[in-house]
C-alpha positions in Angstrom: -25.5 12.9 -6.0 -21.9 12.8 -5.0 -21.5 11.7 -1.3 -19.6 14.8 -0.6 -22.7 16.9 -1.6 -24.9 15.1 0.9 -26.0 17.2 3.9 -23.8 16.0 6.8 -25.3 18.0 9.7 -27.7 15.9 11.9 -30.1 18.8 12.1 -30.7 18.7 8.4 -31.5 14.9 8.7 -33.8 15.2 11.7 -36.9 12.9 11.3 -38.6 13.3 14.7 -38.1 15.4 17.8 -40.0 15.4 21.2 -39.1 15.9 24.8 -38.2 12.2 25.2 -37.0 11.1 21.8 -35.4 12.1 18.5 -34.8 10.2 15.3 -32.4 11.0 12.5 -31.4 9.7 9.1 -28.0 8.3 9.8 -25.2 8.5 7.2 -22.9 5.6 6.4 -19.7 5.9 8.6 -21.5 7.5 11.6 -21.3 5.5 14.9 -24.3 5.4 17.2 -22.2 4.1 20.1 -18.5 3.5 20.9 -17.2 5.6 18.0 -13.6 4.6 17.1 -10.8 6.7 15.5 -11.9 8.4 12.4 -15.6 7.8 13.0 -18.3 10.5 13.4 -19.7 10.2 17.0 -23.4 10.8 16.2 -24.6 10.8 19.9 -22.0 13.4 20.8 -23.2 15.7 18.0 -26.8 15.3 18.9 -26.1 15.8 22.6 -24.5 19.2 21.8 -27.7 20.3 20.1 -30.5 18.3 21.8 -29.2 17.2 25.2 -31.8 17.7 27.9 -31.5 19.4 31.3 -31.9 16.1 33.1 -28.7 15.5 34.9 -26.6 12.4 34.0 -25.0 12.2 37.4 -21.6 13.0 36.0 -20.6 16.3 37.5 -23.9 17.8 36.6 -23.7 17.3 32.8 -26.9 17.1 30.8 -28.2 13.6 30.1 -26.4 12.4 26.9 -28.6 11.6 23.9 -28.3 7.8 23.6 -29.3 5.3 20.9 -32.0 2.8 22.0 -31.1 0.3 19.3 -28.1 -0.6 17.1 -27.4 0.4 13.5 -24.0 -0.8 12.1 -21.5 1.9 11.2 -21.7 1.3 7.4 -25.5 1.2 7.4 -27.7 4.3 6.8 -31.2 5.2 7.8 -33.6 5.6 10.7 -32.1 5.5 14.2 -34.0 6.4 17.4 -32.3 8.2 20.4 -33.6 8.8 23.9 -33.3 12.2 25.5 -34.2 11.2 29.1 -33.2 8.2 31.4 -36.8 7.0 31.6 -37.2 7.0 27.9 -34.0 5.1 27.4 -34.9 2.4 29.9 -38.3 1.7 28.4 -37.4 2.0 24.7 -34.1 -0.1 25.0 -36.1 -2.9 26.6 -38.8 -2.9 24.0 -36.4 -2.7 21.1 -34.3 -5.5 22.5 -37.4 -7.7 22.6 -39.0 -6.3 19.4 -42.1 -5.8 21.5 -44.6 -3.0 22.2 -45.3 -2.3 18.5 -41.7 -1.8 17.4 -41.4 -2.1 13.7 -38.2 -1.8 11.7 -38.0 -2.1 7.9 -34.8 -2.1 5.8 -33.9 -1.8 2.1 -31.0 -3.9 0.9 -29.4 -3.9 -2.6 -28.0 -7.4 -2.9 -25.5 -8.7 -5.4 -26.9 -11.3 -7.8 -25.0 -14.6 -6.9 -22.5 -15.8 -9.5 -20.8 -19.1 -10.2 -17.0 -19.6 -10.3 -17.2 -19.0 -14.1 -18.7 -15.5 -13.5 -22.2 -16.5 -14.7 -25.1 -15.4 -12.6 -27.1 -18.1 -10.7 -30.9 -18.1 -10.4 -32.1 -16.2 -7.3 -32.1 -18.6 -4.4 -35.1 -16.9 -2.7 -38.8 -17.1 -3.4 -40.5 -13.7 -3.9 -41.5 -13.5 -0.2 -40.5 -15.6 2.8 -39.0 -15.9 6.2 -35.4 -16.7 7.1 -34.5 -18.5 10.4 -30.9 -19.0 11.5 -28.9 -19.4 14.7 -26.4 -16.6 14.8 -23.1 -16.6 16.6 -21.3 -13.2 17.0 -17.5 -13.3 17.2 -16.7 -10.2 19.3 -13.0 -10.3 18.5 -13.6 -10.1 14.7 -16.9 -8.1 15.1 -18.5 -10.5 12.7 -21.6 -12.8 12.9 -22.1 -16.2 11.3 -25.5 -17.6 10.6 -26.0 -21.4 11.1 -28.9 -23.6 10.1 -28.8 -25.3 13.6 -28.5 -24.3 17.2 -25.2 -24.5 19.0 -23.1 -23.0 21.8 -23.2 -19.2 21.8 -25.8 -19.0 19.0 -29.0 -17.0 19.2 -32.0 -17.5 17.0 -32.4 -14.9 14.3 -35.6 -14.4 12.2 -36.3 -12.0 9.4 -39.1 -11.6 6.8 -38.4 -10.3 3.3 -39.9 -9.4 0.0 -38.2 -9.0 -3.3 -39.2 -5.6 -4.5 -37.5 -5.8 -7.9 -34.5 -6.9 -9.9 -31.7 -5.0 -11.6 -29.2 -6.4 -14.1 -26.8 -7.4 -11.3 -28.8 -6.8 -8.1 -31.8 -7.8 -6.1 -33.9 -5.2 -4.3 -35.0 -6.6 -1.0 -37.4 -5.2 1.6 -36.6 -6.7 5.0 -38.3 -6.7 8.4 -36.2 -8.3 11.2 -38.3 -10.1 13.9 -35.2 -10.3 16.1 -32.3 -7.9 16.7 -29.0 -9.8 16.5 -25.7 -8.2 15.8 -25.2 -7.9 12.0 -28.3 -10.1 11.6 -29.4 -9.1 8.1 -25.9 -9.2 6.7 -25.1 -12.6 8.2 -28.3 -14.3 7.3 -28.1 -13.1 3.7 -24.4 -14.2 3.5 -25.4 -17.7 4.7 -27.5 -18.0 1.5 -24.7 -16.8 -0.7 -26.2 -13.3 -1.0 -24.2 -10.2 -0.2 -25.2 -6.6 0.4 -23.5 -4.4 -2.2 -20.3 -2.9 -0.8 -20.2 -5.2 2.3 -16.7 -6.7 1.9 -16.8 -8.1 5.5 -19.7 -10.4 4.4 -18.4 -11.3 1.0 -19.4 -8.5 -1.4 -17.3 -8.3 -4.6 -16.2 -4.7 -4.2 -16.6 -1.8 -1.8 -18.6 1.4 -2.1 -16.9 4.7 -2.8 -18.1 6.3 0.4 -17.2 3.3 2.6 -20.8 2.4 3.4 -22.9 -0.5 2.3 -26.3 -0.7 0.5 -28.3 -1.5 3.6 -30.7 1.2 4.6 -33.0 1.4 7.6 -36.0 2.7 5.6 -38.7 3.1 8.3 -39.2 2.9 12.1 -42.4 2.7 14.2 -42.5 2.7 18.0 -45.3 3.2 20.6 -44.0 4.8 23.8 -45.8 3.1 26.7 -44.9 5.9 29.2 -47.7 8.2 30.4 -48.7 10.5 27.5 -46.6 8.2 25.4 -45.9 9.1 21.7 -46.5 7.1 18.6 -43.4 7.5 16.5 -43.5 6.7 12.8 -40.6 7.9 10.5 -39.4 7.1 7.0 -35.9 7.9 5.8 -34.9 8.4 2.2 -31.5 7.0 1.3 -29.2 9.8 2.3 -26.9 9.4 -0.7 -29.0 9.8 -3.9 -28.0 8.0 -7.1 -29.6 5.9 -9.9 -29.4 2.6 -8.0 -31.5 3.9 -5.0 -33.8 5.7 -7.4 -34.5 2.4 -9.2 -35.1 0.7 -5.8 -37.6 3.4 -4.9 -39.5 2.9 -8.2 -39.7 -0.8 -7.6 -40.8 -0.4 -4.0 -43.5 2.0 -5.0 -44.8 -0.3 -7.8 -43.9 2.1 -10.6 -41.8 -0.6 -12.3 -41.1 -4.3 -11.8 -37.3 -4.2 -12.5 -34.5 -1.7 -12.1 -32.0 -1.0 -14.8 -28.7 -1.3 -12.9 
């Protein structure tokens, strides 16, 4: 599917809706906070449609729909928003700590590493495993660097992964972060010489046509501890459909061992 044919309205991508929360399938290029020039302000669009009557304290305006966790602008997939102040306070704390039954899983299409001569190197990862780094985020460049050792300004980052399959030029990785550092997945993979397809900032060979990267928040689970709290479990299909994502889905479902891309 051509990216221009993808449904752009958030209502068409709604994954979950209740009085306290909503989840949508975010498109690459949408900002979940601090939208800059040229970016789609997803919270503003959602507030126009799903803002609650709870007052924000700003001249009687409805409480703004607010993201409870981060999802980088070029990344697609599941993102959870709070519709009330109480929901935002509780969920933001639990997501920051990855506590309270919070589960986040990602799909990543990763370029096969190559030597200086252009030949492909063997995959540097076992089939499954855990990556541990100390991550420093440079706010001026909006870029993170993953180190093997602790140091000033660095925070521990942990993720677990599984290789779902192989293409001719790519690895298909299923990833579960155990911590929530800025650009964590992108930085940890880059530290191993692996680069998410399209992610020029972290060393990918070329960009994607739609300006996004092949990192997708595939699923999200969250247990709301508030009275009469909800159990939220959502799965998001890649919003831009093409042969590469279809091959990933087949590998992830066990229909085939390797992709053809």
